[in-house]
Backbone as numpy.savetxt, mean C-alpha at the origin, in Angstrom:
# Nx Ny Nz CAx CAy CAz Cx Cy Cz
26.39 -0.57 -35.54 26.33 -2.01 -34.85 25.97 -1.84 -33.83
24.50 -2.76 -33.33 23.40 -2.08 -32.50 23.93 -2.79 -31.10
23.77 -1.99 -30.24 24.67 -2.45 -28.58 23.38 -3.29 -28.12
24.01 -4.07 -27.40 23.38 -5.63 -26.89 23.91 -4.99 -24.87
23.22 -3.92 -24.81 23.56 -3.71 -23.21 21.96 -4.30 -22.58
20.87 -4.24 -22.73 19.27 -4.89 -22.66 19.94 -6.47 -22.27
20.25 -7.65 -23.16 20.77 -8.74 -23.38 21.48 -8.85 -21.93
22.69 -8.17 -22.16 23.77 -8.43 -21.21 22.89 -8.20 -19.84
22.43 -7.04 -19.68 21.50 -7.23 -18.45 20.71 -7.95 -17.72
20.24 -8.55 -19.17 18.90 -9.50 -19.10 19.92 -10.52 -18.32
21.15 -11.24 -18.57 21.75 -12.14 -18.98 22.52 -12.21 -17.71
22.73 -10.71 -17.12 22.96 -10.54 -15.87 21.72 -10.65 -14.84
20.53 -10.80 -15.07 20.04 -11.08 -13.78 18.74 -12.39 -13.95
19.05 -12.91 -15.25 18.35 -14.28 -15.17 18.84 -15.69 -14.68
18.18 -16.27 -13.90 18.56 -17.22 -13.01 19.56 -18.27 -14.44
18.75 -18.21 -15.29 19.46 -19.60 -16.02 21.01 -19.56 -16.51
20.88 -20.48 -17.17 22.51 -20.25 -18.01 22.72 -19.86 -19.38
22.80 -18.66 -19.75 22.56 -18.43 -21.31 23.52 -18.71 -22.08
23.32 -19.52 -23.42 23.63 -20.17 -24.79 23.47 -19.85 -25.70
22.89 -18.52 -25.82 21.89 -18.32 -27.46 22.36 -17.02 -27.86
22.28 -16.02 -28.68 22.29 -14.80 -29.72 22.11 -14.22 -28.24
22.87 -12.84 -28.39 22.52 -11.83 -27.40 21.46 -10.68 -28.78
22.18 -11.44 -29.93 21.32 -10.10 -30.81 19.86 -10.81 -30.96
19.63 -11.97 -30.93 18.01 -12.11 -30.82 17.11 -12.15 -29.58
17.96 -11.99 -28.36 17.76 -11.45 -27.06 17.25 -10.19 -26.84
18.67 -9.73 -27.33 18.34 -7.67 -27.52 16.66 -7.71 -28.39
16.92 -8.41 -29.54 15.47 -8.11 -30.39 14.27 -7.99 -29.42
14.26 -9.43 -28.77 13.12 -9.60 -27.89 12.90 -8.24 -27.41
13.68 -7.72 -26.43 13.80 -7.34 -25.12 13.64 -5.61 -25.88
13.68 -5.52 -26.68 13.20 -3.95 -27.81 11.58 -4.33 -28.50
11.78 -5.95 -28.48 10.28 -5.63 -28.81 9.21 -5.28 -28.09
9.53 -5.71 -26.82 8.62 -5.72 -25.57 8.38 -3.70 -25.20
9.57 -3.81 -25.53 9.32 -2.45 -25.04 8.46 -1.06 -26.24
8.58 -1.63 -27.25 8.05 -0.96 -28.23 6.11 -1.16 -28.56
5.69 -2.64 -27.87 5.00 -2.88 -27.76 4.23 -2.28 -26.43
5.22 -1.72 -25.56 4.76 -0.61 -24.37 4.55 0.64 -24.63
5.59 0.85 -25.76 5.32 2.49 -25.91 4.03 2.48 -27.00
3.89 0.96 -27.74 2.09 1.82 -28.36 1.66 1.99 -27.73
1.45 1.14 -26.10 -0.22 1.38 -25.28 0.47 2.85 -24.69
1.70 2.89 -23.98 1.88 4.21 -22.96 2.81 4.72 -23.52
2.70 5.70 -24.65 3.69 6.36 -24.77 3.74 7.96 -23.77
3.43 7.32 -22.86 3.83 8.60 -21.60 5.32 8.03 -20.96
4.77 6.83 -21.00 5.85 6.06 -19.97 7.01 5.10 -20.55
7.30 5.44 -21.42 8.03 4.33 -21.80 9.22 3.78 -21.28
10.14 2.57 -21.60 10.49 2.20 -20.96 11.81 1.22 -21.53
13.00 1.94 -20.91 14.16 1.12 -21.62 14.42 -0.19 -22.08
14.94 -0.67 -22.56 15.39 -2.26 -22.65 16.08 -2.30 -21.77
17.29 -1.80 -21.16 17.61 -2.42 -20.24 16.76 -2.48 -18.93
16.34 -1.72 -18.54 14.78 -1.34 -17.21 14.07 -2.89 -17.74
13.89 -2.59 -18.52 13.05 -3.94 -19.46 13.55 -5.54 -18.71
14.95 -5.46 -19.40 15.50 -6.44 -19.45 15.85 -7.30 -17.59
15.74 -5.52 -16.50 16.41 -6.50 -15.30 14.26 -6.12 -14.44
13.59 -6.46 -15.29 12.77 -6.70 -14.34 11.94 -8.12 -15.11
12.50 -8.08 -16.62 11.30 -9.51 -16.58 12.21 -10.64 -16.60
13.55 -10.54 -16.76 14.65 -11.82 -16.48 14.14 -12.65 -15.26
14.15 -12.22 -13.85 13.46 -13.01 -12.58 12.44 -13.90 -12.83
11.72 -13.26 -14.07 10.65 -14.06 -14.73 10.77 -15.05 -15.77
11.58 -15.32 -16.31 11.50 -16.65 -17.25 12.17 -17.22 -16.62
11.51 -19.19 -16.77 11.97 -20.07 -16.60 13.38 -20.23 -17.06
14.19 -20.88 -15.71 15.99 -20.70 -15.93 15.80 -21.82 -17.27
14.70 -22.63 -17.37 15.20 -23.73 -18.75 14.87 -23.44 -20.36
14.56 -21.84 -19.90 13.11 -21.56 -21.04 14.75 -21.17 -21.97
14.23 -21.06 -23.21 15.16 -20.40 -24.09 14.84 -18.36 -23.99
15.52 -18.32 -23.78 14.95 -16.06 -23.46 14.45 -16.43 -24.87
15.39 -16.16 -25.97 14.34 -14.79 -26.53 12.86 -15.77 -27.42
12.98 -17.27 -27.18 10.76 -17.62 -27.76 10.43 -16.94 -26.85
10.96 -17.08 -25.49 10.11 -16.58 -24.20 8.81 -15.56 -24.21
10.51 -14.68 -24.39 9.86 -13.84 -24.15 9.01 -12.53 -24.97
8.59 -13.73 -26.24 8.01 -13.74 -27.43 6.65 -13.84 -27.38
6.51 -14.28 -26.29 5.50 -14.75 -25.98 4.91 -13.77 -24.67
5.06 -13.02 -24.51 4.25 -11.90 -23.09 4.08 -10.91 -23.76
3.23 -10.05 -23.01 2.57 -8.26 -23.24 3.73 -7.56 -23.28
4.31 -7.79 -23.95 4.79 -6.35 -23.78 4.38 -4.72 -22.98
2.99 -4.64 -23.10 2.17 -3.68 -22.68 2.20 -3.66 -21.43
1.85 -4.89 -20.63 1.55 -5.53 -18.91 2.87 -5.31 -18.71
3.87 -5.50 -19.34 4.88 -5.88 -18.15 5.55 -4.11 -18.28
5.64 -3.50 -18.67 5.96 -2.33 -18.82 5.30 -0.98 -17.82
3.77 -1.46 -18.22 3.21 -0.60 -17.11 3.61 -1.52 -15.48
3.67 -2.33 -15.52 4.18 -2.92 -14.29 5.22 -2.73 -13.77
6.31 -2.64 -14.79 7.71 -2.26 -14.66 7.62 -0.97 -14.17
6.85 0.17 -14.45 7.22 1.91 -14.06 6.79 1.76 -12.82
5.22 1.76 -12.77 4.57 1.47 -11.16 5.53 1.01 -10.26
6.37 -0.53 -10.75 7.09 -0.88 -9.64 8.14 0.21 -9.67
8.59 0.67 -10.31 9.82 2.07 -10.33 9.42 3.24 -9.38
8.45 2.83 -9.52 7.52 3.86 -8.86 7.50 5.46 -9.50
7.20 5.38 -10.71 6.67 6.10 -11.68 4.85 6.72 -11.19
5.17 8.01 -11.10 3.57 8.50 -10.37 2.55 8.26 -11.69
3.02 8.82 -12.67 2.46 8.71 -14.05 1.81 7.21 -14.39
2.30 6.29 -14.46 2.54 5.20 -13.93 1.00 4.55 -13.63
1.83 5.04 -12.07 1.20 4.72 -10.75 -0.72 5.55 -11.67
-0.61 6.48 -11.52 -2.08 7.38 -12.33 -2.76 6.36 -13.34
-2.00 6.22 -14.45 -2.09 4.91 -15.68 -3.13 3.78 -15.08
-1.74 3.62 -14.04 -2.87 2.02 -13.72 -4.56 1.80 -12.74
-4.69 3.04 -12.22 -5.87 3.65 -11.40 -6.99 3.22 -12.24
-6.56 4.57 -13.46 -7.21 5.32 -14.68 -8.05 3.76 -15.26
-6.47 2.99 -15.86 -6.98 2.10 -17.00 -7.61 0.57 -15.91
-7.55 0.34 -14.69 -7.97 -0.69 -13.43 -8.87 -0.48 -13.01
-9.57 0.55 -13.24 -10.59 0.99 -12.07 -12.21 0.69 -12.51
-12.08 -0.17 -13.51 -13.47 -0.77 -13.77 -13.29 -2.54 -13.36
-12.08 -2.92 -13.80 -11.75 -3.79 -13.14 -11.45 -4.64 -11.39
-11.20 -2.75 -11.00 -11.33 -3.00 -9.21 -13.03 -2.94 -9.06
-13.86 -1.88 -10.15 -14.81 -1.93 -9.04 -16.19 -3.53 -9.50
-15.59 -4.12 -10.27 -16.12 -5.68 -10.56 -15.82 -6.18 -9.29
-14.59 -6.27 -9.09 -14.28 -7.42 -8.00 -14.70 -6.73 -6.37
-15.17 -5.64 -6.20 -14.92 -4.76 -5.18 -16.77 -5.65 -5.44
-17.49 -5.70 -6.07 -18.74 -6.02 -5.68 -19.35 -7.79 -5.07
-17.99 -7.82 -4.78 -17.66 -9.11 -4.37 -17.93 -9.46 -2.87
-17.53 -7.82 -1.93 -18.03 -7.37 -0.91 -18.59 -6.01 -0.80
-20.07 -6.38 -1.09 -20.61 -5.05 -0.38 -19.80 -4.02 0.44
-19.42 -4.69 1.45 -18.55 -3.49 2.34 -17.31 -3.20 1.58
-16.82 -3.18 0.85 -15.90 -3.03 0.60 -15.61 -1.92 -0.37
-15.04 -0.63 -0.30 -15.37 0.46 -1.38 -14.61 0.68 -2.53
-14.34 -0.03 -3.64 -13.00 -0.02 -5.08 -12.51 1.40 -4.54
-12.38 2.13 -3.57 -10.99 3.13 -3.84 -10.56 2.28 -2.86
-10.77 2.56 -1.93 -10.01 1.17 -0.62 -9.46 0.24 -1.38
-10.04 -0.60 -2.27 -9.91 -1.64 -2.78 -8.67 -1.25 -3.57
-8.19 -0.53 -4.09 -7.30 0.04 -5.64 -6.53 0.47 -4.85
-6.67 0.94 -3.63 -5.14 0.98 -2.56 -5.07 0.08 -2.00
-5.22 -0.90 -1.77 -4.97 -2.22 -1.42 -4.15 -2.76 -2.16
-4.72 -2.86 -3.38 -4.15 -3.91 -4.29 -2.90 -2.92 -5.04
-2.98 -1.70 -5.22 -1.73 -1.13 -5.87 -0.33 -1.27 -4.84
-0.68 -1.12 -3.28 -0.14 -1.25 -2.50 0.84 -2.85 -2.04
-0.53 -3.92 -2.51 0.11 -5.44 -1.99 0.90 -5.40 -3.50
0.83 -5.36 -4.60 1.56 -5.19 -5.85 2.70 -4.63 -5.68
2.49 -3.25 -5.82 4.07 -2.47 -6.45 4.95 -1.86 -4.63
4.48 -1.93 -3.58 4.78 -1.59 -2.59 3.93 -1.96 -0.97
4.72 -3.23 -0.62 4.68 -4.17 0.03 5.27 -3.66 1.66
4.13 -3.96 2.17 4.68 -3.97 3.87 5.67 -4.94 4.09
6.41 -3.87 5.36 8.01 -4.43 5.66 8.01 -5.67 5.71
8.72 -6.73 5.39 8.96 -8.23 5.09 8.56 -8.93 4.34
7.43 -8.53 3.48 6.29 -9.29 2.45 7.18 -8.83 1.18
7.04 -9.63 0.24 7.54 -9.79 -1.47 6.04 -8.78 -2.27
6.81 -7.65 -3.09 5.43 -7.41 -4.03 4.85 -8.60 -4.52
3.66 -8.73 -4.88 2.87 -9.43 -5.75 3.18 -8.88 -7.01
3.41 -8.03 -7.11 3.73 -8.30 -8.79 4.99 -8.89 -9.46
5.40 -9.56 -8.62 6.60 -10.39 -8.76 5.95 -11.89 -9.47
4.78 -11.77 -9.28 3.79 -13.46 -9.72 3.40 -13.26 -11.06
3.23 -11.87 -11.85 3.25 -11.68 -12.65 4.03 -12.03 -14.12
3.96 -12.23 -14.60 5.17 -13.33 -15.28 4.75 -12.20 -16.86
3.49 -11.55 -17.31 3.36 -11.10 -19.11 2.61 -12.30 -19.99
2.17 -13.51 -19.36 2.22 -13.88 -20.05 0.41 -13.81 -20.54
-0.23 -12.90 -20.17 -1.72 -12.16 -20.45 -1.71 -11.03 -19.92
-2.98 -10.59 -20.24 -3.28 -9.42 -19.80 -3.28 -9.12 -18.60
-2.51 -8.08 -18.17 -2.24 -7.36 -17.10 -3.41 -6.80 -16.06
-4.69 -6.44 -16.86 -5.93 -6.06 -16.17 -6.55 -7.28 -15.89
-6.72 -8.59 -16.89 -7.51 -10.08 -16.38 -6.52 -10.10 -15.04
-5.45 -10.71 -14.93 -4.36 -11.06 -13.60 -4.10 -9.82 -12.52
-4.89 -8.57 -12.79 -5.24 -7.69 -11.92 -6.75 -8.28 -11.60
-7.67 -8.55 -12.19 -8.34 -8.76 -11.45 -9.01 -10.18 -10.70
-8.28 -10.64 -11.12 -8.12 -12.25 -10.15 -7.61 -11.58 -8.53
-5.96 -10.63 -8.81 -5.77 -10.54 -7.74 -6.74 -9.56 -6.83
-7.31 -8.88 -7.57 -8.10 -7.63 -6.39 -9.65 -8.22 -5.98
-10.03 -9.88 -6.59 -11.08 -10.49 -6.43 -10.86 -10.99 -5.54
-10.03 -12.08 -5.08 -9.20 -12.52 -3.90 -9.04 -11.47 -2.75
-8.43 -10.03 -2.90 -8.19 -9.14 -1.61 -9.67 -8.94 -1.53
-10.99 -8.53 -2.13 -11.99 -7.71 -2.11 -12.56 -9.41 -0.88
-12.15 -10.38 -1.22 -13.13 -11.45 -0.52 -12.72 -11.56 0.64
-11.06 -11.23 0.96 -10.98 -11.56 2.01 -11.20 -10.40 3.00
-11.27 -9.00 2.00 -11.37 -7.84 2.70 -12.77 -7.98 4.50
-13.61 -8.56 3.92 -14.58 -8.85 5.31 -13.18 -9.18 6.70
-13.33 -10.53 6.41 -12.53 -10.71 7.44 -11.44 -10.65 8.13
-10.44 -9.24 6.89 -9.74 -8.96 7.60 -9.66 -7.69 8.16
-10.88 -6.70 7.69 -11.15 -5.62 8.21 -12.02 -5.52 10.10
-12.27 -6.64 9.87 -12.40 -6.92 11.77 -11.62 -7.17 12.74
-10.63 -7.15 11.71 -9.76 -7.37 12.60 -8.61 -6.55 12.23
-8.20 -5.25 11.85 -6.99 -4.86 11.08 -7.09 -3.94 12.80
-8.38 -2.89 13.06 -8.18 -1.91 13.69 -7.66 -2.69 15.24
-7.73 -3.63 15.61 -7.34 -4.21 17.18 -6.19 -4.20 17.41
-5.14 -4.14 16.75 -3.42 -4.05 16.80 -3.49 -2.10 17.10
-4.35 -1.57 15.87 -4.02 -0.23 16.45 -4.56 0.26 18.05
-5.89 -0.56 18.23 -5.94 0.07 19.65 -5.07 -0.52 20.81
-4.32 -1.90 20.40 -3.64 -2.43 21.10 -2.50 -1.80 21.82
-2.19 -1.16 20.45 -0.90 -0.98 20.85 -0.46 0.93 21.18
-2.22 1.74 20.85 -2.63 3.06 21.64 -2.50 2.70 22.92
-3.08 1.31 23.89 -3.24 1.36 25.22 -1.80 0.88 25.52
-1.20 0.23 24.96 0.13 0.09 26.25 1.15 1.25 26.00
0.59 3.10 25.04 1.49 3.26 24.89 2.22 4.70 26.15
1.21 4.84 27.18 1.21 5.00 28.36 1.45 4.68 29.36
2.27 5.25 30.41 2.89 4.18 31.64 2.23 4.36 32.88
2.09 5.85 33.34 1.47 6.39 34.14 0.50 5.59 35.06
0.93 5.47 36.81 0.13 4.59 37.07 -1.16 5.01 37.44
-1.64 5.91 37.30 -2.42 6.74 37.64 -3.26 6.65 36.51
-2.74 6.82 35.37 -3.64 6.33 33.74 -3.94 5.32 33.75
-3.34 4.44 34.32 -3.19 2.96 34.08 -4.74 2.60 35.08
-4.72 3.52 36.51 -5.71 3.40 37.46 -7.25 3.96 36.63
-7.24 4.94 36.22 -8.35 5.44 35.31 -8.37 4.49 33.77
-7.34 4.17 33.28 -7.57 3.23 31.86 -8.73 1.94 32.70
-7.99 1.54 33.65 -8.43 0.46 34.16 -10.33 0.15 34.36
-10.22 1.30 35.28 -12.00 1.60 35.85 -12.61 1.67 34.91
-12.33 2.44 33.50 -12.76 2.98 31.96 -11.93 2.16 30.99
-12.31 0.71 31.68 -11.32 0.18 30.06 -11.95 -0.04 28.78
-13.15 0.05 28.78 -14.25 -0.02 27.74 -14.59 0.95 27.23
-14.96 1.81 27.97 -15.11 3.48 27.73 -13.55 3.62 27.00
-12.04 3.16 27.25 -11.30 4.18 26.22 -11.20 3.08 25.43
-11.48 2.37 25.73 -11.90 1.13 23.74 -12.64 1.28 23.54
-13.73 1.16 23.99 -14.80 1.85 22.80 -14.86 3.36 22.26
-14.53 4.33 22.84 -14.04 5.68 21.93 -13.05 5.36 21.24
-12.27 4.89 21.53 -11.02 5.22 20.25 -10.74 3.95 18.84
-11.86 3.30 19.58 -11.79 2.40 18.14 -13.01 3.38 17.21
-14.45 4.18 18.20 -14.99 4.87 17.30 -14.22 5.76 16.79
-14.03 6.09 17.31 -12.73 7.45 16.31 -11.84 7.33 15.41
-11.41 5.55 15.02 -10.06 5.19 14.32 -11.43 5.11 13.39
-13.13 4.70 13.51 -14.01 4.34 12.97 -14.68 5.72 12.01
-14.22 6.16 12.66 -15.14 7.74 11.94 -13.92 8.45 11.29
-12.97 7.96 11.15 -11.96 8.57 9.97 -11.84 7.85 8.72
-12.44 8.90 7.80 -12.29 9.14 6.31 -11.61 7.39 5.86
-11.49 6.71 4.78 -11.17 5.59 4.42 -9.95 5.62 3.79
-9.07 7.14 3.05 -7.78 7.12 2.93 -7.53 7.59 4.63
-8.08 8.23 5.22 -7.03 8.10 6.43 -6.80 7.13 7.17
-7.75 6.20 7.01 -7.60 5.21 8.29 -6.28 3.97 7.76
-7.26 3.99 5.77 -5.77 3.67 4.97 -4.04 3.79 5.62
-4.30 5.33 5.14 -2.75 6.25 5.62 -2.41 5.29 7.04
-3.26 5.69 8.16 -2.76 5.44 9.41 -2.46 3.52 9.36
-3.41 3.11 8.69 -2.42 1.46 8.77 -0.95 1.24 8.34
-0.68 1.86 7.39 0.05 1.47 6.28 1.64 2.36 7.41
0.85 3.32 7.89 1.93 4.04 8.63 2.59 3.17 10.29
1.28 2.60 10.61 1.96 1.80 11.78 2.09 0.77 10.79
1.95 -0.37 9.64 2.88 -1.06 9.96 3.84 -1.22 9.26
4.71 0.04 9.14 6.31 0.56 8.92 6.43 0.89 7.44
5.10 1.68 6.71 5.93 1.59 5.41 6.00 3.38 5.79
7.18 3.58 5.05 7.57 5.09 5.18 6.41 6.59 4.85
6.53 7.41 4.49 5.49 8.47 3.82 6.34 8.57 2.43
7.26 8.27 1.96 7.61 7.99 0.95 6.68 7.05 0.18
6.43 5.74 0.44 6.00 4.95 0.21 4.42 4.79 -0.43
3.80 5.67 1.79 2.82 5.53 1.28 1.71 6.43 0.77
2.98 7.69 0.31 2.81 8.36 -0.98 2.51 7.73 -2.44
3.01 7.13 -2.90 3.58 6.52 -4.23 2.13 5.56 -4.17
1.59 4.65 -3.11 -0.14 4.20 -3.11 -1.02 5.13 -3.54
-1.13 6.59 -2.85 -1.92 7.89 -3.02 -1.43 8.63 -3.72
-0.49 8.83 -4.86 -0.44 9.44 -5.69 0.00 10.90 -5.03
1.05 10.79 -4.02 1.24 12.42 -3.05 2.34 12.59 -3.14
2.83 14.06 -2.78 4.50 13.71 -2.13 4.37 12.80 -0.37
5.85 12.79 -0.13 5.66 12.26 1.02 5.77 13.54 2.55
6.07 15.01 1.81 5.35 15.90 2.82 3.91 16.17 2.62
3.11 15.65 1.70 1.92 15.35 2.15 1.00 14.64 2.69
2.23 13.61 2.63 1.71 12.62 3.51 2.11 12.53 4.76
3.06 13.41 5.26 3.02 13.72 6.40 2.62 15.16 7.21
2.08 15.59 6.39 0.55 16.32 6.86 -0.31 15.15 7.57
-0.64 14.33 6.37 -1.98 14.01 6.58 -1.60 13.11 8.16
-0.56 12.39 8.21 -0.47 12.05 9.62 -0.27 13.13 10.53
0.23 14.09 10.47 -0.55 14.80 11.56 -1.76 15.36 12.00
-2.32 15.18 10.88 -4.32 15.83 10.73 -4.74 14.45 11.69
-4.55 13.24 11.13 -4.86 11.99 11.47 -4.32 12.43 13.25
-3.60 12.23 13.57 -3.50 12.45 14.85 -4.51 13.84 15.65
-4.20 14.84 15.49 -5.70 15.70 16.07 -6.65 15.11 16.20
-7.20 14.56 14.77 -8.80 14.04 14.92 -9.02 12.91 16.01
-7.53 12.64 16.22 -7.75 10.91 16.70 -8.54 11.78 18.46
-7.32 12.65 18.21 -7.36 12.67 20.16 -8.62 13.65 20.05
-9.18 14.66 19.30 -10.26 15.42 19.78 -11.78 15.06 19.59
-11.38 13.81 18.17 -12.38 12.20 18.17 -12.54 11.70 19.74
-11.81 11.31 20.54 -11.36 10.13 21.31 -12.07 10.73 22.59
-11.16 12.23 22.91 -12.15 12.70 23.75 -13.69 13.15 23.62
-14.02 14.02 22.68 -15.30 13.61 23.14 -16.31 12.79 23.34
-15.75 11.81 22.56 -16.79 10.23 22.80 -16.38 9.76 23.88
-15.64 10.09 24.69 -15.71 9.99 25.89 -16.36 10.73 26.71
-16.46 11.34 26.48 -17.38 13.02 27.76 -18.80 12.48 26.97
-18.97 11.48 25.69 -20.16 11.68 25.57 -21.16 10.73 26.43
-20.09 9.67 26.13 -19.79 7.85 26.93 -20.01 8.50 27.95
-18.88 8.63 29.16 -19.42 8.45 30.22 -20.53 9.03 31.26
-20.89 8.10 31.91 -22.22 8.45 32.92 -21.88 8.89 34.12
-22.62 10.01 34.83 -22.28 10.50 36.48 -22.32 11.63 36.42
-21.75 12.04 38.00 -21.76 13.19 38.06 -21.05 14.49 37.08
-21.26 15.26 36.14 -20.89 16.28 36.00 -19.82 16.68 35.76
-19.32 17.39 36.60 -18.12 17.91 37.73 -17.25 16.36 37.65
-16.97 15.78 37.96 -17.11 13.95 38.02 -15.76 13.69 36.87
-16.94 13.80 35.84 -16.45 13.78 34.34 -15.49 14.49 33.88
-16.22 15.81 34.58 -14.70 16.84 33.70 -13.78 17.07 34.15
-13.59 16.20 35.55 -12.49 15.95 36.23 -11.05 14.72 35.60
-12.02 14.40 35.16 -11.90 12.68 34.45 -11.39 13.04 33.36
-11.80 13.76 32.33 -11.42 14.12 30.83 -10.93 15.22 30.82
-10.45 15.82 31.97 -9.28 16.81 31.56 -8.07 16.19 32.53
-8.57 15.14 33.22 -7.52 14.61 33.51 -6.43 13.91 32.73
-7.27 13.28 31.77 -6.91 12.43 30.86 -6.40 12.70 29.24
-6.82 13.88 29.25 -7.02 14.76 28.10 -5.47 14.96 27.94
-4.86 15.64 28.09 -3.46 15.57 28.70 -2.65 14.01 28.00
-3.00 13.02 29.08 -2.64 11.08 28.43 -2.59 10.82 27.72
-3.91 11.24 27.12 -4.28 10.58 25.58 -3.76 11.22 24.47
-3.77 12.40 24.82 -2.74 13.46 23.89 -1.31 12.58 23.49
-0.96 12.35 24.56 1.04 12.05 24.52 0.90 10.35 23.76
0.09 10.00 24.69 -0.49 8.32 23.99 -0.43 8.13 22.58
-1.35 9.20 21.78 -1.78 9.15 20.23 -0.13 9.78 20.08
0.16 11.04 20.65 1.46 11.21 20.02 2.40 10.29 19.73
3.20 9.06 21.00 3.42 8.82 20.88 3.52 7.90 19.27
2.42 7.36 19.40 1.06 6.48 18.66 1.65 7.16 16.87
1.21 8.04 17.01 1.62 8.61 15.47 2.38 10.38 15.59
3.72 9.58 15.98 4.69 11.27 15.95 4.09 12.43 14.54
3.91 13.87 15.63 3.14 14.72 14.53 4.10 15.06 13.76
3.81 15.43 12.48 4.21 15.82 11.65 5.57 15.08 11.33
5.86 13.86 11.71 6.61 12.71 10.69 6.89 12.49 9.96
8.08 12.19 9.08 7.54 12.41 7.84 8.11 10.30 7.91
8.61 9.69 8.92 8.80 8.24 9.18 9.62 7.88 8.03
10.43 8.67 7.82 11.97 8.29 7.40 11.69 8.36 5.35
10.67 9.37 4.63 10.57 9.10 3.60 11.63 9.84 2.71
């Protein structure tokens, strides 16, 4: 006699009141898994995992088995495994969605496809603290690639407006990290130079490093950032430490290039603020931190 554990898992997670056949529901869930395994043989999904993933997506007034019969097992399986943190699923998602992402990126000439892919994957499966993963909106009623294309297009269209303001909070947070009265005076005198230098240093970071910096400052752990980039949390911690060092060196170099005046005075000012900038960036981005990952 076949087990109905998946059906029971579905009923436990479903918002409706179940009054139908457990066997039919079990069969529908197993069919979704079989369809997924046919498309993605390297990332099979158990019927119980599928049940827990798909149950919240089924309307409470639907007849579950019939409703599940209309859904895409392939799309739900890949989404389920990505949501669970599978690195293999993340790699398959990137491979199979990249053409769609590239088309969406054309809506914004300044949007790099790889950058868009990272942002879409983050929004779908690794949301920032306080936000709901967008994958919850995918019900499996159509092809996952088509649905991701819509999400990516919206993200690309909004990217230009968002990118202009994304770095400002980083600059503002950095500007608040040092409380030294002497440094406060220098920062007031060279306020625009400081902001311009640090902003330019951020802009000179690679796309990957800017994204890691933003994700880190928004509260994502090293492990969560690693899921987006397909890297181990220890690797992400090393990247963060390298970003910190690069920001320090670049900010000081840009300041030295931009300040106008007596060379000896510039050397004195830069020498005085060098350690303060180092301290402020250290507070902004703790060296070697894995951020609880």
